[in-house]
N, C-alpha and C positions, 0 to 999 in steps of 0.2 A: 551829627553837627557835621559831617562829612558832605552828607545829602544837601545839606541847606546850602553849604560852601558851593556845592556843585550847583544849586537852583539859582544861588546869586550871579555867579559867574556867564548861567543860560541869559539869564533876565538881562545883565549886562551887554550879552553879546547881540540881543535882541534890540534893545536901546540903540545899540552901536550901529545898528544895521536900518533902524527908524527910529528917530529920535520924539516922534509924535504917537508912539504905541503904548497907548492908556495901559491896556491890561499889564504891559510889563513892568510898568512902574507901578502897578498896584500888587504884583506878585512881588516884585523885589522889596517895597515898602512891607509887607508882611514877612516875606524872611529876613531881613532884617531885625524886625521885632522879637522874630523867634530868637535871633542872635544877640540879643539885650543890643543891639544899636539903635537906641531909639531917636538920637539927635540925627542921624541920618535916614531914618525912615520918615521923620516929620520933613525933612528937605527934601525926600523923595516925593513924597505927596503931596508937597508945593509945586512940586515941577507938573504933576501929573494934573492937580486942580487947574494951574494956568491953561493946559492944553484940553481940559476938557471939565467944566464946573460943572456937570451933570452926571461925573462919574461916582455912583453911590459908594462903590467898593473901598473907593480913595479916602473917604470920609470915616470909614469904620475902621481902616487902617491907622489912618492918622489920629483918631480917637485913641485907639489903643496903643499907640506910642507915647501920646501925651499924658494918657493916664498911667502908663509906668513912670513918666517922669515926675509923677506927682503934679500935673497941672489940670486938675479934675475940672475946673470951670472951662479950660479950653476944648477938652475931651467932650465935655457935656454939648458944647455947642457942635462938635463934630457928628455926634452921634445924632442930635437935632436934627441936622441938614440932610444925614445919610437916610433917617425916617421919612423927612420931605421928600427926597426923591425917590424912595423905593420903599413904600408904606409894606410890602409885602416880604420883606426881610428880616427873618427873626432874629438874625446874627446881632443885628444893630440895636434892636429890642433888650436882647440879652444882655450885650455889653452896656447901654445905658442903664440897664437895672441892678 
């Protein structure tokens, strides 16, 4: 838990230095999912999607958060977008299945 909180702080610092750093948002969203902060993870993903519609890792993270919130149809839509953007990424197929 401590490591995840530290990772979240590092992501926040990176975003503070460069608010357009999509990878920091992606990592932050995954950490938020791990911490059970699903709504915040969805919000983080939404910001990243505005910055880069083609960042496939964001759709996977958002799908995981939505799935945890029992918003299965929305999660499935995110996984499908992730597959379209990165058909080589097995994680998205795994999460979809």
